[in-house]
C-alpha positions in Angstrom: 7.8 -19.0 26.5 6.5 -21.0 23.6 4.0 -19.3 21.4 0.9 -21.3 20.4 -0.5 -21.3 16.8 -3.8 -19.6 16.4 -5.8 -21.0 13.6 -7.5 -18.5 11.3 -10.7 -19.9 9.9 -12.0 -17.6 7.2 -15.7 -17.7 6.3 -15.9 -14.9 3.9 -17.0 -17.3 1.2 -19.8 -18.7 3.3 -21.0 -16.5 6.1 -19.6 -13.3 4.4 -21.7 -13.8 1.3 -24.9 -13.9 3.4 -24.7 -10.1 3.3 -27.5 -8.8 1.0 -26.3 -8.8 -2.6 -22.9 -10.4 -1.8 -23.6 -13.8 -3.3 -20.7 -14.8 -5.7 -20.2 -16.9 -8.8 -17.9 -19.9 -8.7 -15.1 -17.9 -10.5 -15.4 -15.0 -8.0 -15.2 -17.5 -5.1 -12.1 -19.0 -6.7 -10.4 -15.7 -7.1 -10.9 -14.8 -3.4 -9.9 -18.4 -2.3 -6.6 -18.1 -4.2 -5.9 -14.8 -2.5 -6.8 -16.3 0.9 -4.4 -19.1 0.3 -1.7 -16.6 -0.7 -2.4 -14.8 2.6 -1.8 -18.2 4.3 -5.3 -18.6 5.9 -5.4 -22.0 7.7 -9.0 -23.0 6.9 -11.2 -21.6 4.1 -14.9 -22.3 4.7 -15.7 -22.4 1.0 -19.5 -22.6 1.2 -22.6 -24.6 2.1 -22.7 -27.4 -0.5 -26.3 -28.3 0.1 -27.5 -24.7 -0.3 -27.5 -25.0 -4.2 -25.8 -27.0 -7.0 -23.8 -23.8 -7.7 -22.4 -23.8 -4.1 -21.6 -27.4 -4.3 -19.7 -27.0 -7.5 -17.9 -23.9 -6.1 -16.7 -25.8 -3.0 -15.6 -28.7 -5.1 -13.7 -26.4 -7.5 -11.9 -24.6 -4.6 -11.1 -28.0 -3.1 -9.4 -29.0 -6.3 -7.5 -25.7 -6.8 -6.3 -24.9 -3.2 -3.3 -26.8 -1.9 -2.0 -24.9 1.1 -5.2 -24.3 3.1 -7.8 -26.7 4.5 -11.0 -26.5 2.6 -14.2 -26.7 4.7 -17.8 -27.3 3.8 -20.7 -26.4 6.1 -23.5 -28.9 6.8 -26.5 -29.1 9.1 -26.7 -32.4 11.0 -29.0 -34.1 8.4 -27.5 -37.0 6.5 -28.1 -35.3 3.1 -26.1 -32.2 4.2 -23.2 -34.1 5.6 -22.8 -36.4 2.6 -23.1 -33.4 0.2 -20.3 -31.6 2.1 -18.2 -34.8 2.1 -18.5 -35.2 -1.6 -17.7 -31.5 -2.2 -14.4 -31.5 -0.2 -13.3 -34.9 -1.5 -10.8 -33.4 -4.0 -9.1 -31.3 -1.3 -5.6 -32.1 -0.2 -6.8 -31.2 3.3 -10.6 -31.2 3.8 -12.9 -30.5 6.7 -16.6 -30.9 7.3 -18.2 -28.3 9.7 -21.5 -29.5 11.0 -23.8 -27.6 13.3 -27.1 -27.6 15.2 -28.8 -25.1 17.4 -28.5 -25.7 21.2 -30.4 -22.8 22.8 -33.8 -23.4 24.3 -35.5 -20.9 22.0 -33.9 -22.4 18.9 -34.6 -26.0 19.9 -38.2 -25.3 20.7 -39.2 -22.7 18.1 -37.0 -23.6 15.1 -36.1 -27.2 15.3 -39.0 -28.5 17.4 -36.6 -31.0 18.9 -35.9 -32.1 22.5 -32.3 -31.8 23.9 -32.0 -35.5 23.7 -32.9 -35.5 19.9 -30.5 -32.6 19.3 -27.7 -34.5 21.0 -28.4 -37.7 19.0 -28.5 -35.7 15.7 -25.1 -34.1 16.5 -23.5 -37.5 17.4 -24.8 -39.1 14.2 -23.6 -36.2 12.0 -20.1 -36.2 13.4 -19.8 -40.0 13.0 -21.0 -39.7 9.4 -18.6 -36.9 8.7 -15.8 -39.0 9.9 -16.5 -41.4 7.1 -15.3 -38.6 4.8 -12.5 -36.9 6.7 -10.6 -37.1 10.0 -11.0 -33.3 10.3 -14.5 -32.6 11.7 -15.8 -29.5 13.3 -18.9 -29.2 15.4 -20.7 -25.9 16.2 -23.4 -25.4 18.8 -25.5 -22.7 17.1 -26.6 -19.9 19.5 -24.2 -21.1 22.2 -24.4 -17.7 23.9 -28.0 -18.4 24.9 -27.6 -22.1 25.5 -27.8 -23.8 28.9 -24.2 -24.3 30.1 -24.7 -27.8 31.4 -26.3 -28.8 28.1 -23.4 -27.4 26.1 -21.0 -29.4 28.3 -23.1 -32.6 27.6 -23.3 -32.2 23.8 -19.7 -31.2 23.5 -18.6 -34.2 25.5 -20.6 -36.5 23.2 -19.4 -35.1 19.9 -15.8 -35.3 21.1 -16.4 -39.0 21.8 -18.0 -39.3 18.3 -14.9 -38.0 16.7 -15.1 -34.2 16.4 -11.6 -32.6 16.4 -12.6 -28.9 16.6 -15.4 -27.5 18.9 -16.8 -24.2 17.8 -18.6 -22.0 20.3 -20.6 -19.3 18.3 -22.2 -16.1 19.5 -24.6 -16.4 16.6 -26.7 -13.3 17.5 -23.9 -11.0 18.7 -25.3 -10.9 22.2 -22.3 -11.5 24.4 -19.9 -9.2 26.3 -16.1 -9.9 26.2 -15.7 -10.7 29.9 -18.7 -13.1 29.9 -17.7 -14.7 26.7 -14.2 -15.3 27.8 -15.5 -16.8 31.1 -17.8 -19.1 29.2 -15.0 -20.4 27.0 -12.7 -20.9 30.0 -15.4 -22.8 31.9 -16.2 -25.1 28.9 -12.5 -26.0 28.5 -12.3 -26.7 32.2 -15.5 -28.7 32.4 -15.9 -30.7 29.2 -14.3 -34.2 29.4 -11.8 -34.6 26.5 -11.4 -30.8 26.1 -7.6 -31.3 25.7 -8.1 -33.5 22.7 -9.7 -30.9 20.5 -9.1 -27.4 19.2 -11.5 -24.8 20.7 -12.9 -22.2 18.3 -15.0 -19.1 18.5 -17.3 -17.5 16.0 -18.7 -14.1 16.9 -21.1 -11.7 15.3 -20.9 -8.0 15.4 -24.4 -6.9 16.4 -23.1 -4.9 19.4 -19.8 -4.0 17.7 -18.0 -6.5 20.0 -17.2 -9.4 17.6 -13.4 -8.9 17.6 -13.3 -8.1 21.4 -15.3 -11.2 22.2 -13.1 -13.3 19.9 -9.9 -12.0 21.5 -11.4 -12.7 25.0 -12.0 -16.3 23.9 -8.4 -16.5 22.8 -7.2 -15.3 26.1 -9.4 -18.0 27.7 -7.9 -20.8 25.5 -9.5 -20.8 22.1 -7.0 -21.6 19.4 -9.2 -21.0 16.4 -11.0 -17.8 15.4 -13.7 -17.8 12.7 -13.7 -14.4 10.9 -14.2 -12.7 7.6 -12.3 -10.1 5.5 -13.6 -6.6 6.2 -15.9 -8.1 8.9 -18.3 -9.0 6.1 -21.4 -11.0 7.0 -25.1 -10.9 7.6 -26.6 -8.2 9.7 -23.8 -6.3 11.3 -21.2 -8.8 10.1 -18.6 -11.1 11.7 -15.3 -10.6 13.5 -12.9 -8.9 11.2 -10.0 -11.1 10.1 -7.6 -8.2 9.7 -8.4 -6.8 13.2 -8.0 -10.1 14.9 -4.7 -10.9 13.2 -3.1 -7.5 13.8 -4.3 -7.3 17.4 -2.7 -10.6 18.2 0.5 -9.6 16.2 0.8 -6.1 17.6 0.2 -7.2 21.2 2.6 -10.1 21.3 3.5 -8.9 24.7 0.0 -9.9 25.9 -1.1 -12.9 23.7 0.6 -16.2 24.0 -0.2 -17.2 20.4 0.3 -15.9 16.9 -1.0 -16.7 13.4 0.8 -17.8 10.2 -1.0 -15.1 8.2 1.2 -13.1 5.6 -0.1 -9.7 6.8 1.3 -7.9 3.7 -1.5 -9.5 1.7 -4.3 -8.1 4.0 -4.9 -4.9 2.0 -4.9 -6.6 -1.4 -7.3 -9.2 -0.2 -9.5 -6.6 1.4 -9.8 -4.7 -1.8 -10.6 -7.8 -3.8 -13.4 -8.8 -1.5 -14.8 -5.3 -1.6 -14.7 -5.1 -5.4 -16.3 -8.5 -5.9 -19.1 -8.1 -3.2 -19.8 -4.4 -3.9 -19.3 -3.6 -0.2 -17.0 -0.6 0.1 -14.6 -0.4 3.1 -15.4 2.6 5.2 -12.4 5.1 5.4 -12.0 4.8 9.1 -12.1 1.0 9.2 -9.3 -0.3 11.3 -6.2 -1.7 9.4 -7.8 -1.7 5.8 -9.6 1.7 5.8 -8.2 4.5 3.6 -7.6 6.6 6.7 -6.2 3.9 8.9 -2.7 5.3 8.6 -3.6 9.0 7.8 -2.7 11.8 10.2 -4.6 15.1 9.8 -3.8 16.7 13.1 -0.7 19.0 13.0 0.4 17.6 16.4 0.1 14.0 15.1 1.8 14.8 11.8 4.7 16.4 13.6 5.1 13.4 15.9 5.0 10.9 13.1 7.6 12.8 11.1 9.9 12.9 14.0 9.3 9.3 15.0 6.7 7.0 13.5 5.9 5.1 16.7 4.6 8.3 18.4 1.2 7.7 16.8 1.5 4.5 14.8 1.3 1.1 16.4 1.6 -0.7 13.1 3.5 0.0 9.8 1.3 0.6 6.8 3.6 -1.6 4.7 3.2 -4.5 7.1 -0.4 -4.9 6.1 0.1 -4.2 2.4 -0.5 -0.5 2.0 2.7 0.2 0.1 2.6 -2.9 -2.1 -0.4 -2.1 -4.2 1.0 0.2 -6.9 1.2 -1.2 -10.4 4.4 -0.1 -12.2 2.8 -0.3 -15.7 1.8 2.4 -18.0 0.4 3.0 -21.5 3.7 1.6 -23.0 3.5 -1.6 -21.1 3.0 -4.8 -23.0 0.5 -7.6 -22.8 2.9 -10.0 -21.2 3.6 -7.6 -18.3 -0.1 -7.0 -17.9 -0.8 -10.8 -17.8 2.0 -11.3 -15.3 0.6 -8.7 -13.0 -2.9 -10.3 -13.2 -1.3 -13.6 -12.1 0.3 -11.9 -9.1 -3.1 -10.4 -8.1 -4.6 -13.9 -8.3 -6.7 -13.0 -11.4 -7.1 -15.7 -14.0 -8.9 -14.8 -17.2 -11.1 -17.6 -18.5 -10.1 -17.2 -22.2 -7.5 -15.4 -24.3 -10.3 -13.3 -25.7 -11.2 -12.2 -22.2 -7.5 -11.3 -21.5 -7.3 -9.3 -24.8 -10.4 -7.4 -23.9 -9.1 -6.6 -20.4 -5.8 -5.5 -21.8 -7.6 -3.2 -24.2 -9.5 -1.6 -21.4 -6.2 -1.2 -19.5 -4.6 0.6 -22.4 -7.6 2.8 -22.7 -7.5 3.7 -19.0 -3.7 4.3 -19.3 -4.4 7.0 -21.9 -6.7 8.8 -19.5 -5.0 8.2 -16.1 -1.4 9.0 -15.3 -0.9 6.4 -12.5 -2.4 2.9 -12.6 -3.0 1.1 -9.3 -3.9 -2.5 -8.6 -7.3 -1.3 -7.5 -7.8 0.1 -11.0 -7.0 -3.4 -12.4 -9.5 -5.1 -10.2 -12.1 -2.6 -11.4 -11.2 -3.2 -15.0 -11.7 -6.9 -14.8 -15.2 -6.7 -13.4 -17.5 -9.7 -13.5 -15.6 -12.3 -15.4 -18.6 -14.4 -16.2 -20.5 -11.5 -17.7 -18.1 -11.0 -20.6 -19.8 -9.8 -23.9 -21.1 -13.3 -24.8 -23.2 -13.3 -21.6 -24.2 -9.6 -21.5 -27.7 -8.8 -22.5 -27.3 -5.1 -21.9 -24.1 -3.1 -22.7 -23.3 0.6 -22.9 -22.1 1.5 -26.4 -22.0 5.3 -26.1 -23.4 8.1 -24.0 -24.0 11.8 -23.9 -25.1 13.8 -20.9 -26.2 17.4 -20.5 -26.7 19.2 -17.2 -27.3 22.9 -16.9 -28.5 25.2 -14.1 -32.2 25.7 -14.4 -32.7 22.8 -16.9 -33.6 19.2 -16.3 -30.5 17.0 -16.9 -30.6 14.8 -20.0 -29.1 11.5 -20.7 -28.8 10.2 -24.3 -27.5 6.6 -24.5 -26.8 4.0 -27.1 -27.3 0.5 -25.7 -26.6 -2.9 -27.1 -29.6 -5.0 -26.1 -29.5 -8.6 -27.0 -27.1 -7.9 -29.8 -29.0 -5.0 -31.4 -28.3 -1.3 -30.7 -31.0 1.0 -29.4 -31.0 4.7 -28.9 -32.7 6.0 -25.8 -32.9 9.2 -23.8 -34.6 10.6 -20.7 -34.5 13.5 -18.3 -34.3 13.3 -14.5 -33.5 15.0 -11.3 -29.8 14.6 -12.0 -27.6 13.1 -14.7 -27.5 9.7 -12.8 -31.3 9.7 -12.4 -31.7 10.5 -16.1 -29.3 7.7 -17.0 -31.2 5.1 -14.9 -34.5 6.2 -16.4 -33.2 6.0 -19.9 -31.9 2.5 -19.3 -35.2 1.4 -17.7 -37.2 2.8 -20.6 -35.7 -0.2 -22.5 -35.1 -2.8 -19.8 -38.5 -2.3 -18.0 -37.0 -4.6 -15.3 -39.4 -3.7 -12.5 -36.5 -3.9 -10.0 -36.2 -1.8 -7.0 -33.1 0.3 -6.5 -31.9 -0.4 -2.9 -28.5 1.2 -3.0 -26.5 3.6 -5.1 -22.9 4.1 -3.8 -19.9 5.9 -5.2 -16.4 5.2 -4.0 -13.1 6.7 -5.3 -10.9 3.8 -6.2 -7.6 5.7 -5.8 -6.5 9.3 -5.0 -6.3 12.2 -7.4 -8.9 14.0 -9.6 -8.2 11.6 -12.4 -9.1 8.6 -10.2 -11.7 6.1 -11.3 -15.0 6.2 -9.5 -16.4 2.9 -8.6 -20.2 2.7 -8.4 -22.2 0.0 -6.7 -25.9 -0.4 -7.6 -28.0 -2.8 -5.6 -31.2 -4.0 -7.2 -34.0 -6.3 -5.8 -36.6 -8.2 -7.8 -38.8 -11.1 -6.8 -36.9 -11.4 -3.5 -33.5 -11.7 -5.2 -30.9 -9.1 -4.5 -27.9 -8.4 -6.8 -25.0 -5.9 -6.8 -23.7 -4.3 -9.9 -20.4 -2.6 -10.2 -19.0 -0.1 -12.7 -15.8 1.9 -12.8 -14.7 4.8 -15.0 -13.0 8.1 -14.7 -16.4 9.6 -15.7 -18.7 8.9 -12.7 -21.9 9.1 -14.9 -20.5 6.4 -17.2 -19.5 4.3 -14.2 -23.1 4.7 -12.9 -24.5 3.5 -16.2 -22.1 0.5 -16.2 -23.0 -0.5 -12.7 -26.8 -0.4 -13.4 -26.4 -2.4 -16.5 -24.1 -4.9 -14.7 -26.9 -5.4 -12.1 -29.5 -5.9 -14.8 -27.3 -8.5 -16.5 -27.0 -10.4 -13.2 -30.8 -10.4 -12.9 -31.1 -11.4 -16.6 -28.3 -14.0 -16.5 -29.0 -17.7 -16.3 -25.6 -18.2 -14.7 -26.3 -19.3 -11.2 -25.0 -17.3 -8.2 -23.6 -20.1 -6.0 -25.7 -19.0 -3.0 -28.6 -16.9 -4.5 -30.4 -14.8 -1.9 -34.1 -15.5 -2.5 
């Protein structure tokens, strides 16, 4: 029996960055896009060009750089949005415009203040306009799960006539149940005239923890595109997880009559890159990409796996990239080998000076850590745009004192706007004292929303990666810092977040 091709539409760079604090710079988006291309993602939704000038430029830069994946820009049905998306994807070898409008009664009445006839007319006009820029046009009916079925059939029929080539049915609010979602998809494909002329797609949110299940149910019903994100990243509870969808389809080939073209060995490296850039750690028990996904604690399980792997493992760790992430470099490795490995990891340093600085940090780490992993390299690179020329705050040196019965003390030397300042403070713990010392100079007025510590690799000499989330005037930023000393990593993360608040470099989709 022939196997259909299931299109993987990755929206990490658009829907994924709507997670609080996950907005990215153009360079960060480019790094992720290159890795998605390497993983052989079919469609990369690079952003929402009309959201900001930064997002427009990021989509355009990705369209210029990526050759093996289709680059998609999102647009509402307004003429301005569609034209903006069309201009952004113009350099792409293969470009798509994805236009959407809400179709549920509550959205049409309360949000759009439009009648069903007006919504249909707007959708038709947007698709026709998008076809002036590309033959690849996707239409989404926002909140399809709560939309009237007959109205969905009507609007889908009209946009297909207008030239849409992909019809996306989104569960925007994560409300559906797999059996019902599959049935809705099946009925739409049966009822809508011209359904055989388009690719049917599904976009599910995870509010009830059912995004992947709903997506797979839609695939069973005939959908041949799944919209998803790495690590399930996304607003609220996130989106359908790319790695779970891909590996479910691939592992159960006996059940699904389709497969993807994804290079699954790139899944773990891409997952780690997305986590490092967005500051969202992957939970240890996360399917496929979690640190415990292939760990066996139970003696019975260990015995079974040792005797025959398939007793308890339905996938091989190496098939999703778990054994390909060790860096065979050490403190004697040269600059050329280091640069070559950065290229393999999809990391391009903006200048020779930046490369030299990163190599210096690598050599310093190699003196303190016996084994260097790719995760360590990602942590070393950090935020490429906030190199010394762009840093307002930088940690020069630090001293910490913590003793039972005494208030912990942090004594720091900070470079602030090019001049050094010596500060100290006490606090409830060394991290608290460190943040108070920094704030005695910064006086940012920001609220600390999150402080998270994650071990980058195994072993007592592992780097700790710290994420600090700050909010000020409605804007949310994540700061990251890594070091074998967790207090130093905490200081770096806090300063990194302050630099992002201070920086005039535009986040491509600022959360305000």
